[in-house]
ZAGU-845994 format. One record per residue (C-alpha): x, y, z. Coordinates in nm, 3 decimals. Example, Ala and Ser with C-alpha at 12.3 -4.5 7.8 and 13.67 -1.06 7.14 Angstrom:
BEGIN
{{1.230; -0.450; 0.780}}
{{1.367; -0.106; 0.714}}
END
This chain:
BEGIN
{{3.786; 1.618; 4.591}}
{{3.426; 1.624; 4.469}}
{{3.153; 1.649; 4.732}}
{{2.903; 1.366; 4.786}}
{{2.631; 1.599; 4.653}}
{{2.825; 1.654; 4.329}}
{{2.889; 1.281; 4.283}}
{{2.519; 1.202; 4.335}}
{{2.424; 1.478; 4.090}}
{{2.662; 1.336; 3.827}}
{{2.536; 0.981; 3.883}}
{{2.174; 1.092; 3.848}}
{{2.263; 1.278; 3.529}}
{{2.433; 0.972; 3.382}}
{{2.131; 0.757; 3.463}}
{{1.902; 1.011; 3.299}}
{{2.119; 1.019; 2.985}}
{{2.123; 0.638; 2.975}}
{{1.746; 0.624; 3.004}}
{{1.702; 0.883; 2.730}}
{{1.949; 0.697; 2.509}}
{{1.760; 0.371; 2.557}}
{{1.425; 0.528; 2.471}}
{{1.577; 0.779; 2.225}}
{{1.249; 0.956; 2.145}}
{{0.879; 0.944; 2.226}}
{{0.665; 0.670; 2.063}}
{{0.543; 0.741; 1.710}}
{{0.190; 0.632; 1.796}}
{{-0.012; 0.610; 2.119}}
{{-0.064; 0.264; 2.263}}
{{-0.404; 0.125; 2.165}}
{{-0.430; -0.253; 2.208}}
{{-0.548; -0.468; 1.919}}
{{-0.859; -0.667; 2.021}}
{{-0.792; -1.039; 2.063}}
{{-1.043; -1.119; 1.785}}
{{-0.834; -0.908; 1.545}}
{{-0.507; -1.059; 1.670}}
{{-0.634; -1.407; 1.586}}
{{-0.747; -1.300; 1.239}}
{{-0.414; -1.130; 1.166}}
{{-0.220; -1.443; 1.257}}
{{-0.468; -1.668; 1.077}}
{{-0.455; -1.480; 0.746}}
{{-0.072; -1.486; 0.765}}
{{-0.092; -1.864; 0.813}}
{{0.149; -1.848; 1.106}}
{{0.290; -2.189; 1.192}}
{{0.577; -2.381; 1.348}}
{{0.843; -2.254; 1.105}}
{{0.765; -1.884; 1.147}}
{{0.948; -1.606; 1.326}}
{{0.694; -1.332; 1.399}}
{{0.799; -0.969; 1.456}}
{{0.549; -0.717; 1.593}}
{{0.670; -0.361; 1.532}}
{{0.517; -0.141; 1.800}}
{{0.428; -0.443; 2.013}}
{{0.246; -0.264; 2.299}}
{{0.166; -0.524; 2.566}}
{{0.309; -0.812; 2.357}}
{{-0.022; -0.982; 2.287}}
{{0.043; -1.053; 1.916}}
{{0.377; -1.233; 1.954}}
{{0.253; -1.413; 2.265}}
{{-0.050; -1.541; 2.071}}
{{0.173; -1.632; 1.776}}
{{0.389; -1.872; 1.979}}
{{0.123; -1.992; 2.224}}
{{-0.181; -2.038; 2.000}}
{{-0.028; -2.067; 1.650}}
{{0.289; -2.255; 1.754}}
{{0.531; -2.011; 1.587}}
{{0.897; -2.093; 1.634}}
{{0.973; -1.757; 1.796}}
{{0.826; -1.414; 1.847}}
{{0.998; -1.075; 1.874}}
{{0.824; -0.759; 1.989}}
{{0.971; -0.412; 1.936}}
{{0.859; -0.099; 2.119}}
{{1.033; 0.223; 2.210}}
{{0.838; 0.264; 2.535}}
{{1.011; 0.093; 2.833}}
{{0.678; 0.058; 3.015}}
{{0.538; -0.146; 2.726}}
{{0.846; -0.369; 2.726}}
{{0.811; -0.438; 3.099}}
{{0.443; -0.515; 3.050}}
{{0.515; -0.746; 2.755}}
{{0.776; -0.945; 2.948}}
{{0.537; -0.987; 3.240}}
{{0.257; -1.101; 3.008}}
{{0.488; -1.351; 2.840}}
{{0.588; -1.491; 3.180}}
{{0.225; -1.531; 3.283}}
{{0.145; -1.704; 2.949}}
{{0.435; -1.946; 2.995}}
{{0.611; -1.849; 2.671}}
{{0.894; -1.631; 2.802}}
{{1.151; -1.874; 2.659}}
{{1.015; -1.834; 2.304}}
{{0.961; -1.460; 2.284}}
{{1.186; -1.158; 2.312}}
{{1.100; -0.793; 2.355}}
{{1.334; -0.518; 2.239}}
{{1.321; -0.158; 2.354}}
{{1.424; -0.008; 2.023}}
{{1.328; 0.232; 1.749}}
{{1.146; 0.007; 1.501}}
{{1.313; 0.187; 1.210}}
{{1.653; 0.080; 1.343}}
{{1.560; -0.280; 1.425}}
{{1.707; -0.555; 1.206}}
{{1.406; -0.755; 1.085}}
{{1.579; -0.979; 0.831}}
{{1.504; -1.302; 1.018}}
{{1.128; -1.235; 1.028}}
{{0.893; -1.444; 0.815}}
{{0.586; -1.254; 0.940}}
{{0.566; -0.887; 1.043}}
{{0.260; -0.744; 1.218}}
{{0.175; -0.375; 1.255}}
{{-0.070; -0.143; 1.425}}
{{0.084; 0.197; 1.357}}
{{-0.044; 0.488; 1.143}}
{{-0.066; 0.539; 0.764}}
{{0.228; 0.782; 0.762}}
{{0.442; 0.541; 0.967}}
{{0.348; 0.250; 0.741}}
{{0.460; 0.445; 0.434}}
{{0.785; 0.541; 0.602}}
{{0.840; 0.176; 0.700}}
{{0.752; 0.034; 0.357}}
{{1.101; 0.059; 0.196}}
{{1.256; -0.113; 0.500}}
{{1.016; -0.405; 0.466}}
{{1.113; -0.451; 0.101}}
{{1.487; -0.415; 0.158}}
{{1.513; -0.647; 0.461}}
{{1.241; -0.911; 0.430}}
{{1.282; -1.210; 0.202}}
{{1.036; -1.272; -0.084}}
{{0.745; -1.474; 0.049}}
{{0.749; -1.305; 0.392}}
{{0.406; -1.188; 0.506}}
{{0.306; -0.847; 0.639}}
{{-0.022; -0.784; 0.826}}
{{-0.148; -0.445; 0.940}}
{{-0.440; -0.363; 1.166}}
{{-0.659; -0.083; 1.027}}
{{-0.396; 0.097; 0.815}}
{{-0.282; 0.025; 0.459}}
{{0.032; 0.115; 0.258}}
{{-0.128; 0.310; -0.023}}
{{-0.003; 0.646; -0.142}}
{{-0.353; 0.721; -0.267}}
{{-0.685; 0.542; -0.212}}
{{-1.033; 0.599; -0.353}}
{{-1.146; 0.737; -0.019}}
{{-1.074; 0.729; 0.350}}
{{-1.094; 0.372; 0.474}}
{{-1.134; 0.236; 0.118}}
{{-0.954; -0.092; 0.038}}
{{-0.915; 0.024; -0.325}}
{{-0.556; 0.139; -0.359}}
{{-0.498; 0.371; -0.656}}
{{-0.124; 0.423; -0.603}}
{{0.118; 0.239; -0.378}}
{{0.139; -0.114; -0.241}}
{{-0.199; -0.280; -0.301}}
{{-0.296; -0.528; -0.029}}
{{-0.317; -0.890; -0.141}}
{{-0.615; -0.937; 0.091}}
{{-0.844; -0.708; 0.290}}
{{-1.054; -0.854; 0.572}}
{{-1.322; -0.706; 0.796}}
{{-1.329; -0.824; 1.156}}
{{-1.601; -0.750; 1.410}}
{{-1.450; -0.642; 1.742}}
{{-1.610; -0.565; 2.078}}
{{-1.705; -0.207; 1.983}}
{{-1.654; -0.163; 1.609}}
{{-1.553; -0.326; 1.283}}
{{-1.179; -0.350; 1.219}}
{{-0.986; -0.386; 0.893}}
{{-0.694; -0.625; 0.842}}
{{-0.458; -0.568; 0.547}}
{{-0.237; -0.851; 0.423}}
{{0.060; -0.851; 0.183}}
{{0.324; -1.095; 0.065}}
{{0.671; -0.955; -0.011}}
{{0.717; -1.016; -0.386}}
{{1.034; -1.132; -0.557}}
{{1.206; -0.884; -0.786}}
{{1.120; -0.992; -1.141}}
{{1.172; -0.677; -1.348}}
{{1.415; -0.721; -1.635}}
{{1.473; -0.931; -1.946}}
{{1.445; -1.311; -1.922}}
{{1.552; -1.558; -2.192}}
{{1.516; -1.929; -2.263}}
{{1.520; -2.155; -2.568}}
{{1.271; -2.411; -2.698}}
{{1.355; -2.693; -2.938}}
{{1.112; -2.711; -3.234}}
{{1.108; -2.911; -3.560}}
{{1.242; -2.597; -3.726}}
{{1.528; -2.567; -3.482}}
{{1.592; -2.383; -3.158}}
{{1.376; -2.077; -3.086}}
{{1.461; -1.811; -2.829}}
{{1.186; -1.675; -2.605}}
{{1.237; -1.330; -2.455}}
{{1.023; -1.213; -2.162}}
{{1.046; -0.845; -2.068}}
{{0.890; -0.756; -1.734}}
{{0.820; -0.434; -1.547}}
{{0.718; -0.427; -1.183}}
{{0.543; -0.202; -0.931}}
{{0.537; -0.380; -0.598}}
{{0.357; -0.710; -0.681}}
{{0.198; -0.574; -1.000}}
{{0.370; -0.708; -1.314}}
{{0.333; -0.617; -1.682}}
{{0.537; -0.715; -1.984}}
{{0.571; -0.878; -2.325}}
{{0.678; -1.216; -2.460}}
{{0.873; -1.224; -2.787}}
{{0.952; -1.515; -3.016}}
{{1.155; -1.400; -3.311}}
{{1.003; -1.074; -3.432}}
{{0.658; -1.146; -3.290}}
{{0.595; -0.965; -2.960}}
{{0.286; -1.040; -2.752}}
{{0.164; -0.860; -2.438}}
{{0.127; -1.091; -2.139}}
{{-0.203; -1.102; -1.948}}
{{-0.329; -1.226; -1.611}}
{{0.014; -1.172; -1.455}}
{{0.029; -1.256; -1.085}}
{{0.325; -1.240; -0.849}}
{{0.275; -1.385; -0.501}}
{{0.603; -1.406; -0.315}}
{{0.830; -1.613; -0.540}}
{{0.543; -1.757; -0.749}}
{{0.496; -1.594; -1.090}}
{{0.225; -1.676; -1.343}}
{{0.108; -1.514; -1.666}}
{{-0.062; -1.592; -1.996}}
{{0.048; -1.522; -2.353}}
{{-0.173; -1.580; -2.658}}
{{-0.013; -1.604; -3.001}}
{{-0.110; -1.708; -3.350}}
{{0.108; -1.991; -3.483}}
{{0.048; -2.132; -3.830}}
{{-0.295; -1.970; -3.844}}
{{-0.399; -2.124; -3.511}}
{{-0.464; -1.950; -3.182}}
{{-0.224; -2.080; -2.916}}
{{-0.264; -1.992; -2.548}}
{{0.034; -2.046; -2.319}}
{{-0.019; -2.034; -1.943}}
{{0.314; -2.001; -1.765}}
{{0.381; -2.062; -1.397}}
{{0.714; -2.070; -1.221}}
{{0.918; -2.009; -0.910}}
{{1.162; -1.719; -0.898}}
{{1.502; -1.775; -0.737}}
{{1.731; -1.479; -0.795}}
{{1.800; -1.458; -1.169}}
{{1.630; -1.790; -1.254}}
{{1.265; -1.885; -1.307}}
{{1.183; -2.257; -1.312}}
{{0.836; -2.380; -1.395}}
{{0.589; -2.528; -1.641}}
{{0.383; -2.396; -1.931}}
{{0.043; -2.534; -2.028}}
{{0.001; -2.492; -2.404}}
{{-0.353; -2.502; -2.546}}
{{-0.397; -2.515; -2.922}}
{{-0.151; -2.585; -3.199}}
{{0.065; -2.890; -3.264}}
{{0.263; -2.850; -2.940}}
{{-0.036; -2.860; -2.703}}
{{0.040; -3.002; -2.361}}
{{0.261; -2.924; -2.064}}
{{0.627; -2.838; -2.094}}
{{0.902; -2.735; -1.856}}
{{1.069; -2.395; -1.890}}
{{1.377; -2.240; -1.725}}
{{1.449; -1.871; -1.786}}
{{1.760; -1.672; -1.701}}
{{1.759; -1.296; -1.647}}
{{2.008; -1.074; -1.829}}
{{2.269; -0.948; -1.585}}
{{2.255; -0.575; -1.511}}
{{2.436; -0.338; -1.279}}
{{2.218; -0.085; -1.097}}
{{2.507; 0.078; -0.910}}
{{2.621; 0.412; -1.047}}
{{2.514; 0.768; -1.115}}
{{2.222; 0.800; -1.354}}
{{2.150; 1.131; -1.521}}
{{1.862; 1.269; -1.724}}
{{1.754; 1.614; -1.834}}
{{1.662; 1.786; -1.510}}
{{1.799; 1.539; -1.258}}
{{2.037; 1.266; -1.145}}
{{2.042; 0.990; -0.887}}
{{2.324; 0.785; -0.740}}
{{2.258; 0.420; -0.654}}
{{2.501; 0.258; -0.412}}
{{2.533; -0.080; -0.243}}
{{2.524; -0.054; 0.135}}
{{2.465; -0.315; 0.409}}
{{2.382; -0.587; 0.154}}
{{2.121; -0.364; -0.006}}
{{2.084; -0.076; -0.249}}
{{2.025; 0.284; -0.148}}
{{1.975; 0.591; -0.366}}
{{2.040; 0.963; -0.340}}
{{1.920; 1.255; -0.550}}
{{2.213; 1.464; -0.674}}
{{2.140; 1.834; -0.630}}
{{2.446; 2.029; -0.733}}
{{2.720; 1.902; -0.505}}
{{2.478; 1.756; -0.249}}
{{2.355; 1.397; -0.227}}
{{2.005; 1.391; -0.073}}
{{1.892; 1.042; 0.041}}
{{1.580; 0.906; -0.130}}
{{1.381; 0.734; 0.143}}
{{1.116; 0.584; -0.086}}
{{1.345; 0.377; -0.315}}
{{1.298; 0.019; -0.434}}
{{1.507; -0.212; -0.652}}
{{1.319; -0.509; -0.800}}
{{1.565; -0.721; -0.995}}
{{1.660; -0.499; -1.288}}
{{1.386; -0.248; -1.205}}
{{1.390; 0.070; -0.997}}
{{1.103; 0.265; -0.843}}
{{1.134; 0.579; -0.636}}
{{0.959; 0.897; -0.530}}
{{1.144; 1.227; -0.558}}
{{0.872; 1.461; -0.441}}
{{0.591; 1.294; -0.245}}
{{0.399; 1.621; -0.215}}
{{0.388; 1.656; -0.595}}
{{0.360; 1.281; -0.650}}
{{0.667; 1.248; -0.875}}
{{0.705; 0.870; -0.904}}
{{0.980; 0.735; -1.129}}
{{0.998; 0.374; -1.247}}
{{1.213; 0.199; -1.502}}
{{1.419; -0.102; -1.603}}
{{1.796; -0.099; -1.639}}
{{1.913; -0.195; -1.988}}
{{2.292; -0.181; -2.001}}
{{2.385; 0.181; -1.933}}
{{2.028; 0.313; -1.962}}
{{1.722; 0.320; -1.742}}
{{1.405; 0.329; -1.954}}
{{1.074; 0.400; -1.785}}
{{0.809; 0.654; -1.696}}
{{0.731; 0.937; -1.457}}
{{0.392; 0.895; -1.292}}
{{0.319; 0.608; -1.528}}
{{0.271; 0.834; -1.831}}
{{0.564; 1.062; -1.917}}
{{0.855; 0.877; -2.081}}
{{1.176; 0.885; -1.878}}
{{1.524; 0.776; -1.977}}
{{1.843; 0.809; -1.771}}
{{2.200; 0.722; -1.874}}
{{2.493; 0.613; -1.660}}
{{2.756; 0.883; -1.618}}
END
């Protein structure tokens, strides 16, 4: 029979293990509260309203989600923090604010938290944590969801420390300066873009018969480039903008000796774009409807090129990738799939960024935006 001392020792040990399991590891960043002036600006630029579910990753004392539901009338707020003391403080603050029934605080690792129901995500972490979190935001949040970060961006490379000019990485859609009690703060704002990379087709009826339009798009985060082809005439698109599910671009062609400018706008829903085109010049000037369908592609498989190979798999309703090194599969943490397009980093230290578009059993693209890259399905 075990002694009372032994039983107490075992019980204390189990409690310690439980506590360690709940917290799992120390916080990634120290707790520094966001000034209330900055909180208001973060929620204002995200246009938080009655239909929003706001997640604050690394919620500290809960002030952002509390303000979201109390002052901006968000439907619900969820705060996530790995520190149990912060969770206790957040719950107490929510009770005092009278919003405990509309907010929830989770003691969790933010990298393991399911954020798919969020329409707005707020952050006050560190640049390295933001970059590590970036693929999760793209894989779990729906297009049109908003992300707001206090002081830290999501660029791989900027012009200089604290510069809003992002050279490589996820450019912010807006950058705001906010005067706080002791210093000026920066607020970065993004909208999760739809995946539009790939080949889109639609037909237009003309006096000479039906003409097929072919739009080929490449994508890096919300930056879009591409060409529009009608018959054998291919024209680069200009002024392309992708904000959530809203895509717009311009194509200028010469038809019958006349300059014709076509300004397209449309809403992306999976493999369909529905919108209008404003045609200026030529005999078909005016507004027309257009509906484009994307060519079906399959990204899943093992793709090989001279010097490397990756395996793309479907897992948990998303796509993940691994670099194949001999017999080993090494997960690629910085991997994105945008429609028919892929974008991933193999060696962050060396800056090896691969991007391309799947065309049947090939991926055609570039390394670091310059060197041609082509992979084939094994």
